[in-house]
C-alpha positions as CSV (number, residue, x, y, z in Angstrom):
1,X,-0.1,-0.1,0.1
2,X,1.2,3.4,-0.9
3,X,1.2,5.5,2.5
4,X,2.5,8.6,0.9
5,X,-0.8,9.1,-1.4
6,X,-3.0,8.7,1.9
7,X,-4.8,11.5,3.3
8,X,-4.5,12.1,7.1
9,X,-7.6,10.7,7.8
10,X,-7.0,7.5,6.0
11,X,-3.6,7.2,8.2
12,X,-5.6,7.6,11.3
13,X,-8.1,5.2,10.4
14,X,-5.3,2.8,9.6
15,X,-3.3,3.7,12.8
16,X,-6.3,3.0,14.8
17,X,-6.1,-0.7,13.3
18,X,-2.8,-0.9,14.5
19,X,-1.0,-0.2,11.4
20,X,2.6,0.7,12.5
21,X,3.4,1.7,8.7
22,X,0.5,4.6,9.1
23,X,2.3,5.7,12.2
24,X,5.9,5.7,10.3
25,X,4.2,7.8,7.8
26,X,2.3,10.4,10.1
27,X,5.8,10.7,11.7
28,X,7.6,11.4,8.5
29,X,4.9,14.2,7.4
30,X,4.9,15.9,10.8
31,X,8.0,15.0,13.1
32,X,9.9,17.9,11.6
33,X,7.3,20.3,11.8
34,X,6.6,19.4,15.3
35,X,10.3,19.3,16.4
36,X,10.9,23.0,15.0
37,X,7.7,24.1,17.0
38,X,9.2,22.7,20.1
39,X,12.5,23.9,19.1
40,X,11.2,27.6,18.9
41,X,10.0,27.4,22.6
42,X,12.2,25.4,24.5
43,X,15.6,26.1,22.4
44,X,17.4,22.8,23.5
45,X,17.5,20.2,20.5
46,X,17.6,17.1,22.6
47,X,14.8,18.4,24.7
48,X,12.6,19.1,21.5
49,X,13.6,15.5,20.0
50,X,12.7,13.8,23.3
51,X,9.2,15.9,23.6
52,X,8.6,14.9,19.6
53,X,9.2,11.4,20.5
54,X,6.9,11.2,23.4
55,X,4.3,13.0,21.2
56,X,4.6,9.9,18.4
57,X,4.5,7.3,21.4
58,X,1.4,8.7,23.0
59,X,0.1,9.0,19.8
60,X,0.4,5.1,19.3
61,X,-0.2,4.2,22.6
62,X,-3.7,6.0,22.4
63,X,-4.5,5.1,18.7
64,X,-7.7,3.3,19.8
65,X,-9.2,5.8,22.5
66,X,-8.2,9.3,20.9
67,X,-11.0,11.0,18.9
68,X,-8.7,12.7,16.4
69,X,-10.6,14.8,14.0
70,X,-7.7,17.0,12.3
71,X,-4.3,15.1,12.9
72,X,-2.2,18.2,12.1
73,X,-4.3,20.2,14.7
74,X,-4.0,17.4,17.0
75,X,-0.3,17.1,17.1
76,X,0.0,21.0,17.3
77,X,-2.1,20.7,20.4
78,X,-0.4,17.8,21.7
79,X,3.1,19.5,21.3
80,X,1.9,22.5,22.9
81,X,0.8,20.8,26.1
82,X,4.2,18.9,26.0
83,X,5.8,21.9,26.2
84,X,3.7,23.7,28.8
85,X,4.3,20.5,31.1
86,X,7.6,20.2,30.3
87,X,8.4,24.4,31.3
88,X,6.0,23.5,34.2
89,X,8.1,20.8,35.3
90,X,11.3,22.9,34.9
91,X,10.0,25.4,36.6
92,X,9.5,23.3,39.8
93,X,12.5,21.4,39.7
94,X,14.4,24.9,39.5
95,X,12.4,26.2,42.1
96,X,12.8,22.9,44.5
97,X,16.6,23.1,43.8
98,X,16.7,26.8,44.9
99,X,14.9,26.3,47.9
100,X,16.8,23.1,49.0
101,X,20.0,25.3,48.6
102,X,19.1,28.1,50.5
103,X,17.8,25.9,53.2
104,X,20.9,24.1,53.0
105,X,22.8,26.8,53.1
106,X,21.1,28.1,56.2
107,X,21.6,25.0,57.7
108,X,24.9,24.3,57.0
109,X,26.1,24.1,60.2
110,X,23.2,22.6,61.8
111,X,24.0,18.9,61.1
112,X,21.0,17.8,62.8
113,X,19.1,19.6,60.2
114,X,20.9,17.7,57.5
115,X,20.3,14.2,59.2
116,X,16.6,15.0,59.3
117,X,16.2,15.7,55.9
118,X,18.2,13.0,54.7
119,X,16.1,10.8,56.9
120,X,12.8,12.3,55.6
121,X,13.9,11.8,52.2
122,X,14.8,8.1,52.8
123,X,11.3,7.8,54.8
124,X,9.2,9.3,51.9
125,X,11.0,7.0,49.3
126,X,10.4,4.0,51.6
127,X,6.9,4.8,51.8
128,X,6.3,5.2,48.3
129,X,8.2,1.5,48.0
130,X,5.2,0.3,50.1
131,X,2.7,1.3,47.8
132,X,1.1,-1.1,45.3
133,X,2.9,-1.0,42.0
134,X,0.3,1.2,39.7
135,X,-0.1,3.3,43.2
136,X,3.8,4.0,43.0
137,X,3.8,4.5,39.4
138,X,0.6,6.7,39.3
139,X,1.9,8.9,42.6
140,X,5.3,9.2,41.1
141,X,4.0,10.7,37.9
142,X,1.8,13.0,39.6
143,X,3.8,14.3,42.6
144,X,7.2,13.8,41.4
145,X,6.8,14.7,37.5
146,X,4.0,17.2,38.2
147,X,2.0,15.3,35.6
148,X,-2.0,15.9,35.7
149,X,-4.4,13.2,36.3
150,X,-5.9,13.8,32.7
151,X,-2.4,13.4,31.3
152,X,-1.8,10.2,33.6
153,X,-4.9,8.6,32.8
154,X,-4.2,8.9,28.7
155,X,-0.7,7.7,29.1
156,X,-1.7,4.9,30.9
157,X,-5.0,4.1,29.5
158,X,-7.2,4.2,32.5
159,X,-9.8,6.3,33.8
160,X,-9.3,9.7,35.2
161,X,-11.1,8.2,38.5
162,X,-8.7,5.7,38.8
163,X,-6.0,7.9,38.8
164,X,-7.6,10.0,41.3
165,X,-8.5,7.0,43.5
166,X,-4.6,6.2,43.3
167,X,-3.4,9.3,44.4
168,X,-6.0,10.2,46.9
169,X,-5.1,6.4,48.6
170,X,-1.2,6.9,48.1
171,X,-1.5,10.2,50.3
172,X,-3.5,8.5,52.8
173,X,-1.0,5.6,53.3
174,X,2.0,8.5,53.0
175,X,0.1,10.3,55.7
176,X,0.0,7.4,58.2
177,X,3.6,6.1,57.3
178,X,5.2,9.7,57.7
179,X,3.1,10.9,60.4
180,X,6.3,10.8,62.9
181,X,8.0,13.5,60.7
182,X,5.1,15.8,61.4
């Protein structure tokens, strides 16, 4: 079959029918456009490549459930949210790093505080490991990678209510496990 001559609608139908060649053609048609759209915002080639790759992985993973009407519009919207989430995550990481370094600088002479911080970090990681595997995965995506409920549900192919349930359950367990620290 000649995928080059197929319109986007035809490729979408074939994609929904698990046709990997249709995904490859969509990728060939749009990867460069999506890459430069991301690069204009992020200005880091490696990050742009990664976000575009994530976009097409997500397209494949959600091929059965997504209701795409206009492929090009969908890709631009999806890549826009990839960029927004990346910037949001980067901002939060930078803020956390700054706050941590300020805290460490203030408390540098106070070895007890450093020890408590280290112990709390270990306890949090230990508490996360005690969660069921799916709850761990969802908790890490939500709280450590700052993904929202909708994004996690879409990526894991589960309902938003299920994601909310796992997050709520994880937080309850974490509070119980970490109550001695608070």
